[in-house]
C-alpha positions in Angstrom: -3.3 46.0 106.5 -1.3 48.2 108.7 -2.5 51.7 109.9 0.1 53.2 107.6 -1.0 50.9 104.8 2.4 49.2 104.7 4.5 46.5 106.3 7.8 47.8 107.5 10.8 45.7 106.4 13.8 46.6 108.6 17.2 45.2 107.8 20.2 45.2 110.0 22.9 47.8 109.3 25.5 45.0 108.9 28.2 47.5 107.8 31.2 45.6 106.6 29.5 42.3 106.5 28.5 40.6 103.2 25.4 39.0 104.7 24.2 42.4 106.0 24.5 43.6 102.4 22.5 40.7 101.2 19.7 41.6 103.7 19.7 45.2 102.7 19.7 44.3 99.0 16.7 41.9 99.6 14.9 44.6 101.5 15.3 47.2 98.7 14.2 44.6 96.1 11.0 44.0 98.2 10.1 47.7 98.8 11.1 49.0 95.3 10.2 46.1 93.0 8.2 43.2 94.5 5.8 44.9 97.0 6.2 48.7 96.5 2.6 49.4 97.5 2.6 47.1 100.5 6.0 47.5 102.0 8.5 50.2 103.0 11.6 50.4 105.1 13.1 52.6 107.8 16.5 53.5 109.1 17.4 51.1 111.9 19.7 53.6 113.6 16.8 56.0 114.0 14.9 53.2 115.7 17.9 52.4 117.9 18.2 56.0 119.1 14.5 56.2 119.9 13.4 58.7 117.2 9.7 59.4 118.1 8.3 59.3 114.6 10.1 56.0 113.9 8.9 54.5 117.2 5.4 55.4 116.4 5.6 53.8 113.0 7.0 50.5 114.3 4.5 50.4 117.1 1.5 50.9 114.9 2.5 48.8 111.9 3.6 45.2 111.3 7.4 44.9 111.0 9.7 42.3 109.5 13.3 42.1 110.7 16.0 41.0 108.3 19.3 40.1 110.1 22.6 39.1 108.6 24.1 37.5 111.7 23.0 35.8 114.9 23.3 39.0 116.8 19.8 39.9 115.3 20.2 43.6 115.8 17.1 44.5 113.7 14.9 42.0 115.5 16.2 43.0 119.0 15.7 46.7 118.3 12.2 46.2 117.1 11.3 44.2 120.2 13.1 46.7 122.5 11.2 49.6 121.0 7.9 47.7 121.5 7.4 47.5 117.8 5.0 45.0 116.2 7.3 42.3 115.1 5.3 40.2 112.6 8.1 38.1 111.2 11.9 37.7 111.3 14.4 36.5 108.7 18.0 35.5 109.1 20.2 35.7 106.0 22.3 32.9 107.4 19.3 30.6 107.3 18.7 31.3 103.6 22.4 30.8 102.9 22.3 27.5 104.7 19.4 26.4 102.4 21.4 27.7 99.3 25.1 26.9 100.2 26.3 27.5 96.6 25.1 31.1 96.6 27.8 32.7 98.8 28.3 36.4 98.3 31.7 37.5 96.8 32.3 40.5 98.9 30.7 43.3 101.0 30.7 45.9 98.3 30.1 43.6 95.3 27.8 40.6 96.1 28.4 39.1 92.6 25.8 37.0 90.8 25.6 34.4 93.5 25.1 36.9 96.3 22.5 38.8 94.3 20.6 35.5 93.6 20.7 34.8 97.4 19.3 38.3 98.0 16.5 37.6 95.4 15.6 34.3 97.1 15.4 36.1 100.5 13.3 39.0 98.9 10.8 36.4 97.6 10.5 34.9 101.0 9.9 38.4 102.6 7.3 39.3 99.9 5.5 36.0 100.6 5.4 36.9 104.3 4.0 40.3 103.5 1.3 38.7 101.5 0.5 36.5 104.5 0.5 39.4 106.9 -1.9 41.4 104.7 -4.1 38.4 104.2 -4.4 37.9 107.9 -5.2 41.6 108.5 -8.2 41.6 106.3 
């Protein structure tokens, strides 16, 4: 288990992008419902600007990036800040595996987009379990 006792799930900001919204929705499902005692999240922009407290957290705890597009802003910022990147997820990969679950819009994912987010959340939760199992 991490020094803080939690794995940090860090989604991209993805403002204005439906797949960014899917990633953030999946992250909140993990930290609020699926693994609230094992996972938490932080604000990616604080990591990007080099906030000392956030840098310390990402360097001392396992992090999972969740990116909505190939730019991989979450992953790249964790790596650039010398954070402990334990795993990385791309929403586009999950969509490719579930082509019928395309989100409706940025602000309203709709039932299919929410299902896509739940599938991603389950994958992230399973990865958290694996990280915690390996840290014992």
